[in-house]
C-alpha positions as CSV (number, residue, x, y, z in Angstrom):
1,X,-33.7,27.2,32.2
2,X,-37.2,26.2,31.2
3,X,-39.0,24.0,33.7
4,X,-40.1,20.7,33.1
5,X,-44.0,20.8,33.8
6,X,-44.4,17.1,35.8
7,X,-46.8,14.4,34.2
8,X,-48.4,11.9,36.9
9,X,-48.5,8.7,35.4
10,X,-50.9,5.9,36.9
11,X,-49.8,2.7,37.5
12,X,-52.8,-0.6,37.4
13,X,-53.0,-1.8,40.7
14,X,-53.7,-5.2,41.5
15,X,-57.2,-5.3,42.6
16,X,-59.5,-7.9,44.2
17,X,-62.3,-8.9,41.7
18,X,-64.8,-8.3,44.1
19,X,-65.0,-4.3,45.3
20,X,-67.7,-3.5,47.9
21,X,-69.7,-1.2,45.7
22,X,-69.6,-1.1,41.7
23,X,-70.6,2.5,42.3
24,X,-67.0,3.3,44.1
25,X,-63.9,4.9,42.3
26,X,-60.6,2.0,42.3
27,X,-58.6,4.3,44.9
28,X,-62.1,4.3,47.3
29,X,-63.0,0.9,46.9
30,X,-59.3,0.1,47.8
31,X,-59.8,2.0,51.1
32,X,-63.2,0.6,51.6
33,X,-61.6,-3.3,50.9
34,X,-58.6,-2.9,53.4
35,X,-61.0,-0.7,56.0
36,X,-63.8,-3.3,56.0
37,X,-61.7,-6.2,56.2
38,X,-59.7,-5.1,58.8
39,X,-62.5,-3.8,61.3
40,X,-64.3,-7.5,60.4
41,X,-61.0,-9.0,61.9
42,X,-60.1,-9.6,65.4
43,X,-57.6,-8.0,66.6
44,X,-59.0,-5.1,64.6
45,X,-56.5,-3.4,62.6
46,X,-55.9,-0.7,59.6
47,X,-53.3,0.1,57.4
48,X,-51.2,2.9,58.2
49,X,-51.1,4.0,54.2
50,X,-53.7,5.8,54.6
51,X,-53.0,8.3,56.9
52,X,-52.1,10.6,54.4
53,X,-55.3,12.3,52.7
54,X,-55.1,15.9,52.8
55,X,-56.1,16.1,56.4
56,X,-53.5,13.8,57.4
57,X,-50.4,14.7,55.5
58,X,-51.2,18.3,56.7
59,X,-50.7,16.7,60.6
60,X,-48.0,14.6,59.5
61,X,-46.4,17.6,58.3
62,X,-47.2,19.4,61.8
63,X,-45.9,16.5,63.4
64,X,-42.2,16.4,61.9
65,X,-41.9,20.0,63.1
66,X,-42.5,18.8,67.1
67,X,-40.1,18.8,69.7
68,X,-40.5,15.6,70.2
69,X,-40.4,14.1,67.1
70,X,-36.5,13.5,65.9
71,X,-36.6,11.1,62.8
72,X,-37.5,14.3,60.3
73,X,-35.0,17.0,61.9
74,X,-32.0,14.2,62.7
75,X,-32.1,13.0,59.0
76,X,-32.5,16.2,57.5
77,X,-29.5,17.4,59.7
78,X,-27.8,14.2,58.3
79,X,-28.2,15.0,54.6
80,X,-27.2,18.9,55.4
81,X,-24.2,17.4,56.8
82,X,-23.0,14.4,54.7
83,X,-24.6,15.3,51.3
84,X,-21.5,16.1,49.3
85,X,-20.1,12.7,50.7
86,X,-23.5,10.6,50.0
87,X,-23.4,11.7,46.1
88,X,-20.0,10.9,45.8
89,X,-20.4,7.3,47.3
90,X,-24.1,7.2,45.1
91,X,-22.2,7.5,41.9
92,X,-22.8,9.1,38.7
93,X,-26.3,8.4,37.8
94,X,-29.2,10.6,35.7
95,X,-32.4,8.7,37.6
96,X,-33.3,9.0,41.1
97,X,-36.1,7.2,42.4
98,X,-37.7,8.1,45.6
99,X,-40.1,5.3,47.4
100,X,-43.0,7.7,48.8
101,X,-43.4,10.9,48.3
102,X,-41.1,11.7,51.1
103,X,-40.2,15.3,52.0
104,X,-39.6,17.4,49.5
105,X,-36.9,19.5,51.7
106,X,-35.3,16.0,52.0
107,X,-35.5,15.5,48.3
108,X,-34.2,19.1,47.1
109,X,-31.3,18.5,49.4
110,X,-30.1,15.4,47.5
111,X,-30.9,16.6,44.2
112,X,-28.8,19.8,44.9
113,X,-26.0,17.1,45.8
114,X,-26.4,15.1,42.8
115,X,-26.7,17.5,40.0
116,X,-26.5,14.8,37.1
117,X,-29.7,13.4,38.1
118,X,-32.1,14.8,35.3
119,X,-35.1,12.5,35.9
120,X,-36.8,12.1,39.4
121,X,-39.5,9.3,39.9
122,X,-41.6,9.9,43.2
123,X,-43.8,7.1,43.6
124,X,-46.8,6.8,45.9
125,X,-50.5,6.0,45.9
126,X,-51.1,9.3,47.5
127,X,-52.1,11.1,43.9
128,X,-52.3,15.2,45.7
129,X,-49.4,14.8,47.4
130,X,-47.6,13.5,44.7
131,X,-48.6,16.5,42.5
132,X,-47.8,19.2,45.2
133,X,-44.3,17.9,45.6
134,X,-43.5,17.7,42.1
135,X,-44.8,21.1,41.4
136,X,-42.5,22.5,44.6
137,X,-39.5,20.8,43.3
138,X,-40.0,21.5,39.6
139,X,-40.1,25.4,40.8
140,X,-36.7,24.5,42.6
141,X,-34.7,22.3,39.8
142,X,-34.3,23.5,36.6
143,X,-34.4,21.3,34.0
144,X,-35.5,18.6,36.4
145,X,-37.8,16.0,34.4
146,X,-40.1,14.8,37.0
147,X,-42.4,12.1,36.5
148,X,-44.4,10.9,39.4
149,X,-46.0,7.6,39.5
150,X,-49.1,6.7,41.7
151,X,-48.4,3.1,42.4
152,X,-47.7,0.9,45.2
153,X,-44.3,1.6,46.1
154,X,-43.8,-1.5,47.8
155,X,-44.9,-3.7,44.9
156,X,-44.4,-1.7,41.7
157,X,-42.2,-3.4,38.6
158,X,-42.3,-0.8,36.3
159,X,-40.8,2.7,36.0
160,X,-41.6,5.7,33.0
161,X,-40.1,4.7,29.9
162,X,-37.8,8.1,30.4
163,X,-36.5,6.3,33.7
164,X,-35.7,3.3,32.0
165,X,-31.6,3.7,32.1
166,X,-29.2,1.9,33.7
167,X,-27.3,2.6,37.3
168,X,-30.4,4.1,38.8
169,X,-30.4,5.8,42.2
170,X,-33.2,5.1,44.8
171,X,-34.2,6.8,47.9
172,X,-36.4,5.5,50.8
173,X,-36.7,8.5,53.6
174,X,-38.1,9.1,56.6
175,X,-37.6,5.6,58.3
176,X,-40.9,4.4,56.5
177,X,-39.6,1.0,55.9
178,X,-40.1,0.7,59.9
179,X,-43.9,0.5,59.0
180,X,-43.0,-2.9,57.6
181,X,-42.9,-5.8,59.0
182,X,-39.3,-7.2,59.0
183,X,-40.7,-10.0,56.2
184,X,-42.6,-7.1,54.3
185,X,-39.2,-5.0,54.8
186,X,-37.0,-7.8,52.8
187,X,-39.9,-8.3,50.2
188,X,-39.7,-4.5,49.5
189,X,-36.1,-4.3,49.2
190,X,-36.1,-6.9,47.1
191,X,-38.5,-5.8,44.7
192,X,-36.3,-2.4,44.8
193,X,-33.5,-4.2,43.1
194,X,-35.5,-6.1,40.6
195,X,-37.1,-2.2,39.9
196,X,-34.0,-0.6,40.1
197,X,-31.6,-2.8,38.5
198,X,-27.9,-4.1,38.5
199,X,-25.5,-1.3,39.6
200,X,-28.2,0.8,41.5
201,X,-27.0,2.9,44.4
202,X,-29.9,2.9,47.3
203,X,-29.9,5.3,50.5
204,X,-32.4,4.5,53.0
205,X,-33.4,6.2,56.0
206,X,-33.4,3.8,58.8
207,X,-34.8,5.1,63.1
208,X,-32.5,3.4,65.6
209,X,-33.2,1.3,68.3
210,X,-33.3,3.9,71.5
211,X,-35.1,4.0,74.9
212,X,-38.4,4.2,74.8
213,X,-38.2,7.6,76.9
214,X,-37.4,9.2,73.9
215,X,-39.8,6.6,71.6
216,X,-42.8,6.9,72.7
217,X,-43.4,11.2,73.2
218,X,-41.9,10.7,69.5
219,X,-45.3,9.2,68.8
220,X,-47.5,10.5,71.7
221,X,-46.6,14.4,72.1
222,X,-47.7,16.8,74.5
223,X,-49.6,18.8,72.1
224,X,-51.6,15.9,70.8
225,X,-51.0,16.3,67.1
226,X,-50.2,12.4,66.9
227,X,-53.3,11.6,68.4
228,X,-55.2,13.9,65.8
229,X,-52.9,12.3,62.7
230,X,-54.1,8.7,64.4
231,X,-57.8,10.0,64.9
232,X,-58.1,11.3,61.3
233,X,-58.4,7.6,59.8
234,X,-61.5,7.6,61.4
235,X,-62.7,10.8,60.4
236,X,-61.9,10.0,57.2
237,X,-63.7,6.8,56.9
238,X,-66.6,8.8,57.9
239,X,-66.3,11.4,55.2
240,X,-65.4,8.9,52.5
241,X,-67.2,5.7,53.3
242,X,-70.4,6.9,55.3
243,X,-68.7,5.8,58.5
244,X,-71.1,7.1,61.7
245,X,-68.1,6.9,64.1
246,X,-67.7,9.2,67.1
247,X,-64.5,10.4,67.7
248,X,-65.0,11.3,71.3
249,X,-65.3,7.9,71.8
250,X,-61.8,6.9,70.6
251,X,-58.7,7.5,72.1
252,X,-55.3,7.5,70.8
253,X,-52.5,5.2,72.5
254,X,-48.7,4.6,71.7
255,X,-46.7,1.7,73.1
256,X,-43.3,0.3,72.9
257,X,-43.2,-3.6,72.2
258,X,-39.8,-4.4,73.0
259,X,-40.3,-7.9,71.9
260,X,-40.5,-6.9,68.6
261,X,-38.6,-3.6,68.7
262,X,-41.2,-1.5,67.4
263,X,-43.8,1.1,68.3
264,X,-46.7,0.5,68.1
265,X,-50.2,3.0,67.7
266,X,-53.7,2.4,68.6
267,X,-57.1,3.6,68.6
268,X,-58.7,2.5,71.4
269,X,-62.5,2.2,72.0
270,X,-63.1,4.2,75.5
271,X,-66.7,2.5,76.0
272,X,-68.9,-0.6,74.6
273,X,-70.3,0.6,71.0
274,X,-71.3,-0.2,67.7
275,X,-69.9,1.7,64.9
276,X,-71.2,1.5,61.1
277,X,-69.2,1.9,57.7
278,X,-70.7,1.3,54.1
279,X,-74.1,0.1,55.9
280,X,-72.0,-2.5,58.1
281,X,-72.0,-2.9,61.7
282,X,-69.0,-3.4,63.8
283,X,-69.0,-4.2,67.6
284,X,-66.0,-2.7,70.1
285,X,-65.6,-3.7,74.0
286,X,-64.8,-1.4,76.4
287,X,-60.9,-0.9,76.1
288,X,-60.8,-2.8,72.4
289,X,-58.1,-1.3,70.1
290,X,-57.6,-0.8,66.5
291,X,-54.2,-1.7,65.4
292,X,-53.0,1.0,62.8
293,X,-49.5,1.4,62.8
294,X,-46.0,-0.6,63.5
295,X,-42.6,1.4,63.8
296,X,-39.8,-1.0,63.4
297,X,-36.3,0.5,65.0
298,X,-33.2,-1.2,63.8
299,X,-29.7,-1.5,64.7
300,X,-27.2,-0.9,62.3
301,X,-26.1,-4.3,62.1
302,X,-29.5,-5.5,62.0
303,X,-30.6,-3.5,58.6
304,X,-27.6,-4.3,57.0
305,X,-28.1,-7.7,57.5
306,X,-31.8,-7.4,56.5
307,X,-30.5,-5.5,53.3
308,X,-28.1,-8.5,52.4
309,X,-30.8,-10.9,52.7
310,X,-32.5,-8.8,50.0
311,X,-30.1,-8.7,47.4
312,X,-28.0,-6.0,48.4
313,X,-24.7,-5.2,49.4
314,X,-24.3,-3.0,52.7
315,X,-21.7,0.5,51.5
316,X,-21.9,2.9,54.2
317,X,-23.9,4.0,57.0
318,X,-24.0,7.5,58.5
319,X,-25.7,8.6,61.8
320,X,-26.1,11.6,64.5
321,X,-24.1,11.8,67.6
322,X,-26.7,10.4,69.7
323,X,-27.2,7.1,67.4
324,X,-30.8,8.4,67.0
325,X,-31.1,7.7,63.4
326,X,-29.4,6.9,60.2
327,X,-28.8,6.3,56.4
328,X,-27.7,3.8,55.0
329,X,-26.2,3.3,51.4
330,X,-26.9,0.1,49.9
331,X,-25.2,-1.5,46.5
332,X,-26.4,-3.5,43.5
333,X,-23.4,-5.3,42.5
């Protein structure tokens, strides 16, 4: 069959009227605003969505192959083992909407189990990653219309015209929902319900609560790949925002916050120092931290309760024998 060539659609994102510099394009201005605001506040923080430039995306792909990092491996195994059952329970629909560009391999496994899907819409802010994933999938799924949408997948309210059909399917893999606070996760699920509409089914990957002895190595591996991934955010600031940050003066750290049920990733200043970004100075004491990511862990019942509060009806959950990871099927009645 003839392949459909992906056409990337860019959604107008909600921007502040006061951009850091009129010379910055909208995507760079968004990054600049978030960095300047995050470094100015105490405690310092940077949004994890900016991890995924080309270098960060490559490092994350390397992370997914690490022995310590179980989520990708276990989720892929669940899709391989239960793909037919998942497809049967998801129902007959022609449109699959993926929130976040995700792993093309996992997406391909799901698409293979859903042969009646003819339109695929991945949503992400990372246009380069979207284009690469779309091209990879188009080579493997003949006749599939791929319409990537560059947008904030937590807030987007519209889909390409070709995807505006009833009874859509949603996919949110990789436990990315764990990066959101519980309030943000509930708001995301409610917005996804609005976007997908009545009669939709939604498959969501959710990492489960477990012994910190398993969790912490997954975010602080022996080879230091996760450390490089975290520090790459500072390198991106240097490269794109005229930063002068010395990466050797910061170190990666991952901790488990039991009270919040989450892994936290930080960049720790090893010395007292001043860094500059777009001409602005930011001062760090020795040991001061930049919070870069949360990864919330759930129980099966806890996530189902959260989904129900967002308007979804939990339909089924699959997990591995070691109870490391779960796939949740939600329905919108």
